[in-house]
N, C-alpha and C positions, 0 to 999 in steps of 0.2 A: 656845547651843542654842535659846534662846527666839527670838532674832532669825531664825535659820534657819527655825524653825517658822512664824513670822509671814510670811516670804517665800513659803513653800510654800503657806500658806493664801491669800495674795493672788493667787498664780499660779492656784490652783484656782478662785477666784472669777472671775478674768478669763476663764479658759477656759470656765467655765459661762456667762458672759455672751455670749461669742463663739458658742457652740453654740446658745444661745437665739435669737440674732439670725438664725441660719440654720435655725431649726426650721420645722415645717409651716406655722404661721400666717404667718410672714414670707415663706415661699416662695409660698404661695397668693396672698398680697397682691401680691407682686412680679409673678406671672403675670397677675393680674387687672388691675393698673394698666397693665401693658404692653399687655394686650389692649384696654383702653379707649382708650389712646393710638393704637393701630393702627386701631381702629374709627373714631375721629374723623378719621383721615387717609384713610379709605376703603379700607384694605387689609384686606378682610374675610376673606380666606383665612388670613392670618397671625394675625389677631385670633381667629379660630375656634380655631386651635391653642393659643393662650395660654389662652383660657377653658377649653378642654378639659383642659389641664394643671392648671388650678386645681381643677376638679371631680374630677380623679383624686386629688389630695391630700385634698380634702374633698368627698365625695359629697353632703354636705348644704349646700353653698354656694349658697344660693338666688339671690343676686345674680349669680353667674356663669352660672347657668342662664338668668336673665332676659336677660343680655347675649348668650348663645348664641342665644336667640330673636330678638333684634334683628338679629344677624348673618345668620341664615337669612332673615329678612324682607327684608334688603337684597339677598340672593342669589335672591330670588323663590322660595324653597323654603317654601311655606306649611305643609307637613306638618312640616318640621323646626322652623319657628318655633313651631308649635302645641306640639310636644314640649318645646321650651325653656321657653315660658311656662307650660305646664301643670305642669312639674316645679317651676318657681319658686313657683307658687301652692300646690302640694302641700306644699312645705317651709315656705312663709311665706304663708298666706292673706291677710295684711295688706299684701302688696305690691300696692298699688293700681295702680301703673303696669303691672304684669304683667296684672292683671285687665282694665285698659283695653285693652291690646294684644290680649288674648284676645277681647274684645268686638269690636274692629275686624276680627279674623280671621273671626268669625261673620258680620259684615256682608259680608265679601268673598265668603263662600260662600252668601249669601242666607238666613242663618238669623237673621232679625230678632228672633225670640222669645228666642233664647239671648243675643243681643247685649243685649237689654233686661234680661235677668236680671243680666248683668254690670254694667250701668249702675246698676241698683237696688242691687246689692250695694255698689258703690263709694259711692253717695250715702248709703246707710244709715250707712256708717262715717264719711263726710265729706261732708255735704250741700253744701259749698261747693267741692267738687272740680271744677274747670272742665272738665277732659277728661271726667270722668264725666257732667257735664251735657250736654256736646256729644254724647257717645256716646248718651245717651238721646234727644236730638233726632234724631240720625241713624237710630236704630232706629225711631223713629216714622215718619220719612220712608220708610224701607225697607219698613215695614209698611203703607204707603199711607194712614196716618192724617195726611193733610196739614194739615187745619185744626187738629187737636190739636197737631201738630208746630209749626205757625206760632205759635200762642198760647204754647206752652212756650218756644220760642226767643226770642220777643219779651220774655218774662218774664226769661229768663236774661240777655239783653243789657241789659235794664232794671236788672238786679241788679249790673251792673258788668263782665260778661264782654265782652271786646273782641277776642278771638282771631279771626283771619280766618275760621276754619272756621264760626263762628257765622253770619256774614254770607253765606258761601258756601252754607250749608244753607238759609238763608232765600231766597236767590236761586234755589236749585234747586227749592224748593217753588213759587215764583211761575212758574218756567219750565215745570214739570210741569203747571201749570194753564193754560198758554198766555198768562200775563200778562207780556208783555215789559217793560211799564212798571214793574211791581212788581219784576221781576228787576233792572232797571237801578237802581231806587231802593235796593234792598238792597245792591248792589255799591258804589254811590256812598257809602252810609253806612259800609260797611266800609272804604273807602279814606279816609274822613275820620278814622277811628280808626287805620288802618294804611296810611298813605300809601306805605310802602316794601314792602308785601306783593306779591311777584311773582305769587302765585296769584290775588289779587284783580284786579290790573292785567291779567293774561292773560285772566281770565274776562270782564272788561268789554270788552277788545279783541275777544274772540271774539264777544261779543254785537253789538258795533258792526259787525264784519265781516259777520256774518250778516244784518244789517238795512241793508246797503249804506251804512254811515256810515264809509267807508274812511279819510277824513281823521282822524277821532277815533280810529279803531283804530290808525292809523299813529303818532299822537302817543303813545298808551299803549305800543305796542311799542318805540318809541324810548326811552321811559322805562325799560322793563324791561331793555333792552340796557345802559343806563347802570348800572342796579342790579346786573346780573350780566354784566359785559362778557366774561367767559371762557366763558359758556355760548352756544355757537354756535347752539343750537336757536332762540334768540330771533330771531337775524338771519335764520334760515331761515324762521321764521314771517312775518317782515316781507317777505321775498322772495315767499313764498306769497301774501301779501296783494296785493302788486303784480301778481302773475300773475292772481289772481282778479278784480282790478279793471281788467284790460285794459292794465296798464302793464308789459308783459313786459320792455321794454328796461331799465326802472329795476331790475327784479328781477335781470336778468342782470348788470347793472353791479354790484349789491350782491354777488352771488355771486362775481364775478371779483375784487372787492376783498377779499372774505373769504379767498380762496385766495392772492392776491398778498401779503396782509399776513403770512402764515405759509406760504410755499411748501413747506416741508419738514415741515409738520404733517400726519401721516398721517390722524389722526381727522377733521381738518377736511375733507380731500379726500374721505374716505369718506362723510361726512354730506352734502356737497354732491352727490356722485355719486348717493347715495340719493335726494336731492331731484329730480335730473334723471330718474332711473328712475321715480319716483313720478308723474311727469308725462309718461311715455312718450317720453322723450328719450334713448334708449340711446346714440346717437352722441355726444351731449355728455358723457354719463357716461364712455364709453369714452375719449374724448379726454382728459378730466381725469385719469383713472386712468393712462393711458399716459404722460402728461406727468409724473405723480407718480413712476412707476417710473423714468423717465429722470433725475429729480432726486434720488430717494432709491433709489439702485441696489440696496440690500440689503433693500428692504422686502418682507417676506412678506405683510403685511396687504393692500397694494395689489394684489399679484399674486393673492391669494385672491379679492378682490373682482372683479378683472378676469376671472378664470377663471369665477366664478359668472355674470357677465354673459354670457360666451361660451356657457357651458353652457345658460343659460336662453334663448338665442336660436338654438339648434340649430347652434352652432359648436363642437362637441366637440373637433375637431382643434386649434383655437386655444386652447381651455381646457387641453388636454393640454400644449401647448407652454409655456403660462404656468406650469403647475404643475411641469413638469420643470425650468424655470428655477429654481424654489424649491429644488430638490434640489441645485443647484450653489452655493447661497449658504452652505451649512453642511455640513461633513463628518461631524459627529457624528450617527449614526443615531438616537440617543436624544433628540435635540433635539425639543422639543414641536412646533415649527413644521414640522420635517421630517416628523414623524409625521402631522401634520395634512395636509400636502401629499400624502403617500402614500395616506392614507385618501380624500382628495378624488379622486385619480387612480383609485383602485379603484372609487369610486362611478360615475365617468364610464364606465369600461370595463364595469362591471356593467350600466349602463343601455343600453350598446350590445351587450350579450350576449357580450362578449369575456371569458369566464370565466377563461381562462388568465392574461391580463394582470392582471385584477382580483385573482385569487388570488395572483399573484406579489407584488403590493404589500401585500396584506393579510398575507401570511406574513412579510414584512419588518417590518411594523408590530408584529405579535405577538412576533416574535423580539426586537425592541428594547424593547417595552413589553408584557410578558406579560399584564397585566391591562387593556389598553386596550379600553374598552367598544365604541368605534366599530369597532375592528378585528374583535372577536368578532361584532359585529352583522353586519358585512359578510360575514364568513366563513360565518355562519349563512345569510345571504341567498343566497350562492353555492350552499351545500348544498341549499337549497330549490329553486333553479332546476335543480339536477342530480337532483331527486327523491330526494335522500339525506336521508331523514328522521332517521336515527339521528344523523348528525353535526350536522344542524341543531339537534336537541334539545340536544346537548351544548354547542353554541356559545351558544344563547339562554339556556340555564341559567346559563352564565357571565355573560351580560349582566345578568340579573335578580339574580344573587348580588352582583355588583359595584355595581349601580345598582338598588336595590329599588323606586325610584319610576318606573322606565322602563315606561310603558304600552305603547310600541311593542315593547319587549322581550317583555312578556307576550303580546302579540298574535301576534308571530312564533313564540313558543314554542308557543302554542296551535295555530297553523297547522302547525308541525312535527309535533305529536302527531297532528293530523288526518291528515297524510300517512302516518303510521305506523298509522293506524286505531286509535289509542289514545284513544277518545272520552271515557272517564272522566277521563284525565289532561288532555285538552283542556278539559273543563268545569271541573276543579279550577283550572287555570291562569287561566281567565277569571274565576273567582270571586276568585282572589287579586288580579287586576287591578282588580276592582270595589272591593276593600278599599282599594286605593291611591287610587282616584278613583271614588267611587260615581256621579258625574255624567257620567262620560266617555261621550260619544256613540259613539266608536269601539268601546269595549268592549261597550256595549249592542248595537250592530250586529253585532259578532262573536258575541255570545250568540245573536242571532236566526239567524245563518248556521249556528251549531252545531245549533240545533234543526232547521233545514231539512235539514242533512246527515243527521240522524237520523230524517228523515221525519216529524218532529212539526211539521207546517206550521201547526197552530192556535197553538201556543206561539210560533212564529216570528212569526206575524202579530200576536199580542197584544203581543209585545215591541216591534215596530216601530210599531204604532199608538200605544202609550204614548209612545214617543220622539217621534213626529210631533206628538202633542198638546202635549207639553212644549216642543218646538222646531219650530214650524210652518215655519220657514225652512230646516230641514235637508233639503236636496234629495237628499242621498245616502241618507238613511233612506227617503225616498219611493221612490227608485229601487230600493233593496233590497226594498221591499214588492212591487214588480212582479216582481223576481227570484224571490221566494218563490212567487208564483203561477205563474210559469213552471215552477219546479221541481215544483210540484204538478200541472202540466199544466192549470191553470185559465187558459187563454189569454185568455178574455174579460175577467176581472178584471185580468189583467196589462196588457192593452191599455188598459183604463180608467185604471190607475195611471200608465202611461207618458204617456198623452194629457194627463192632468191635470198631470203634471210639465212637459210641453211648453208648456202654457198658462201655467204659472207662471213658467218661465224660458226663453222662446223664443230668448234670445240665446246660450245655450250648447249644445254639440252633444249632451250626454249623452242627453236624451230622444229625440232623433231616432235616435241609434245604437241605443238600447234598442228602440224601435219597429221600426226597420229589421230588426234581428236576430230579433225576435219574428215579424214577417211572413215572413221567410225560413224560420224554423222551421215555420211553418204552410204553407209552399209557395207563399206569395204573393210571388213574386220581384219583380214589377214594383213593388208597393207598398214592398217592402223596399229596393229600389234607390233609389226616389224619396226615402225618408227619409234614407238614407245620403248621397245627393248633397247634400241640404240641410245635413247635418252638415259635409260637406266644404266647402261654401260658407262656413260660419261659421268653420271652422278649416282653411284650405287646406294647412297643414303637417302635419296629423294623419296618423299612421301606424297607430294602434291598430285602426281599423276598415276600413282599406283592403282587407285580405284578404277581409272579408265582402262588400265592394262588388264586388271582382273576381269572387267566386264568383257573385254575383247576375247580373253581366254575362254570365258564361259560360252560366248557366242560361237567360238571355234571348237567347242567340246574339248578344251584343253584344261579341264578342271584339275587334273593331276599335276600338270605343270604349274598351275597357279598355286596350288597347295604347297608344292615343293619349294617354290620361290619364297613364299611367306614363312614356311618352316625354317628356311635358311636364314632369313632376316631375324627371326625370333632366336635362333641359336646364337647369332652374333650379338644380339641385344635382347636378353630375356625381358626387358622392361619396355619393349616397343608396343605400346597400347594400340597404335595405329595398325600395326601388322595383325594383332589379335582381332581388331574390329573387322578388318578386311577378310580375315579367315572366317569369322562369323558370317559375313555376307556371302562368302563362297558356299559354305555348308548350308546356309539358309536357302540359297538358290537351288541347291541339290536336294532340298527338303530333308536334310539330315539334322533334325532338331537337337538330338543329344550333343552332337559335336558343335553345332552352332551355339548352343547354350553354354557349353564349356568355354568356347573361344570368347564369346561376348562377356561372360562372367569374369574371365581373366582380365579382359580389357577394363572392365568396371572396377575390378580390384586394384588395378594399377592407377586408374584415373576415375575416381568415383563420380565425377561430374561430367563424364563423357556422354553427353545427351544423345548423340547419334547411336551409340551402342545400346543405351537404355531403350531408345525408341524402337530400334530394329529388333532387339530381342523381344520386346513387348509385342510387336506385331506378329513375330513368328510363333510365340506362345499362343496368341489369340487364333492364328490361322491354322496351326498344325498341332497344337497341344490339346489336352483334355479339358473338360469343363472345370476341373480343379485348378488348372493353370491360369484361369481368367483373373483371379484375384491378384496373383503375382504380376500378370501382364498389366493390370490396371495400376498397380503400385509403381511399376517401372515407367509407364507412360506419364503418370502424374509427376514423377521425378524429372522426366525430360521436360515436361511443361513448366515446371518451376524454374528451369534454366532458360527455356525458349518458349515463353508464354504465348506468343503469337505465331509460332511456326506452323505452316499449313500441314506438313507431314505429321507433326505431333498431334495436331487437332484431329486429323484424319484417323490416326491410330486410336485415339481416345474414342472417337465416334464409332469405329468398328468394334471396339471392345464392348462398349455399351450395347451395341446391336446384338453381339453374341450373348450378352448377359440378359437380354430381353428388355432393356430400358430404351424404348424407341424414342421417347421425348428427348432424353439427353443425347442419344445418338444423332438425331436430326440437328439438334442445336450445335453440336461440335462440327458436324460435317458441313453445315451451311457456313460456319465461320471459316472452315478450311477452303471451301469453294469460293468464298469472297476474295481469296488471295490467288486463286488459280482456277477460274471457272471451267476451263477446257480440259482439266486433268482427267484422263479416262478412269483411273483407279478411284478417285474421289467421287466421280459421277456414278460409277458402278456401285460404290458403297451407299451413296444417297438413294440411288434407285432401289436397292434391296431393302433399305430401311422404309422407304415410302411404300413399296409394295406390301411390306409386312404391316404397315400402319393403315392400309386401305386407301392410300392416296394414289390412285391409279394414274392420274394425269401427270403428277410430279414424277412418279416412277417411270412412266413412258418417256417423258422429256429428259430425265437424267440418264436413262439407259441408252436412248438414242444418241445423246452427246458422247457417252462412254464408247460407243461402238462406231462413231463417225469416222475414225481413222482406222488404218490397217494394223496399228501397233498392237502387239501381243501384250497382255498383262495378266497377272494371276487372277482368275475368276472370269475371264472373258467368255468361256463356254457357258458358265452359269448365267452371265449377263444376257447372252443370246436366248437361252431357254426362258428366262424370266420376262424378257421383253415380249416374247411370243405369247406369254400368259396374259399380259396386261393390255395387249392390243385389242 
């Protein structure tokens, strides 16, 4: 019995040891160690999961939070990094590495005072902490205390600190003072202590390249290539040096050898292609990528890059072909690269106003990946274009719920609330965006637009003035300032802002377009056309302001010049649906129905879901066609409505067609819906007045026609409106 009892006791002890080995402490250590190994390998996604598993087991595991901060830092998520380091410090204030990383984050967001606080805290606990000393030096430099920083860093180096950052900081001080000799001296001393430092070698090579000492820069870059042979960016830097020094052949030879050495290395091809694009050599980039696709038949990455190149050079059709090839490479609809290809296709169709095709691919993405942020963002963008504020709000709420750091998500959500006239919700959304990034220019500009929409032009101006003072080079903010004055009908100040913008950036079309459209608003058609022509000279492929230029030409009786301009665009690009649409508008304004029909029909042949062309042609057929054309007009208008169900102009067209067809009930129904979105529109009021007069509703007819004729603006049917108003009075 005793022997049996001893055996049972031994078994119990063994089981206790086994369970202890797999207890919480052992588990969290296992997750932590695995996470560190993955971090060292550069697999930050998986490392993140392991560290999160560790803190789930022990929510007070400070070291795991510190590593989570490092992971987020590698993923360029500064807010996530801040959260990790802050939690690590909260749990263990003596973690000086975490304190140091927090100090670096403060430097990154230009908060030198807070960085200095962290440096002093570190040095109080450990006066010889080298990173703490360097953080203090960097905080002094960031605070513009250059002389104090130089003396301090010289003292630190004299005390035995030899890290490359110490010498890089000294060099930056000298460079800020314009002392190139001092910059070189600091870097050379750094290399004496750290001959294998890539950062120091690159900094000195950059200095030599900038001072036309190409031979010495080349020597240093070749040294760096030896130090890090797998880092292709160093070879690209050398190729760039050859280019800059006029030795392009040598640069091209180096690039060819880079690709030839590893012909099936996708990343290498992508980086070399980016080099070509950065030097405005799209043909070389295209050739390299196409050759890569031929050699690596199942490469998604190369096709994505090629489609981006095509899309960026107004070759949407080729981009679409490239992306559709991606869909043949993998049958699994849930494959991340298949989803990426479908999102890219949706973006291209969306840019071309083909909402049906864009929606088709977006729906496929969301079906395969219900929480796909890009898919919901695109679906929300489609809803905005359809003036469907309710669904836009739903989609962008999903975006910010899944990706709380998405500034663009908040901006689009605010836009959707504005569409729904939910001004308080719009303001709340923008405030939430500011919490994510208080320095965001985009959010601050959106705040200004919000004030302007609510007629608080003073606040809008203050917001933009503050932004311009902080970022003098922000040309979009300056442009917005002019827009605020236009909205306030202060055209003199608007003109002053746009003219100042033109002086500052004469090489971009923006200011010319803004001035041109302002002059047109004031009825100064010749001056407006002149500004828009200058914008077109700068960017001959532009389409955004072509419609305004055509309108100016018509007002100036330059219809022939407008037609000639559009014909030239069509000759250079026979698939330019926008040019055909504008040509249709020109012929429509001239009441030339056959030619307008021909132009619009061609636009719709190229882009079947171009709702503006369908709606415009429908209206022309109704206005100038025969009774036989009304059925075709109705079909076209209904097609436009399927794409833009709540658009006021489409509803107005439908109402006018029903009036022509003798269906006054449907006519009034559609026109009332249209006027609910723009009650002062003279054309829509004229149409409702005519319908009401025909239906025997004299009071409504009088009210609508009075409103239509309240302004001096000419519109098709104004003479008939005057006559009809006289009848119903």
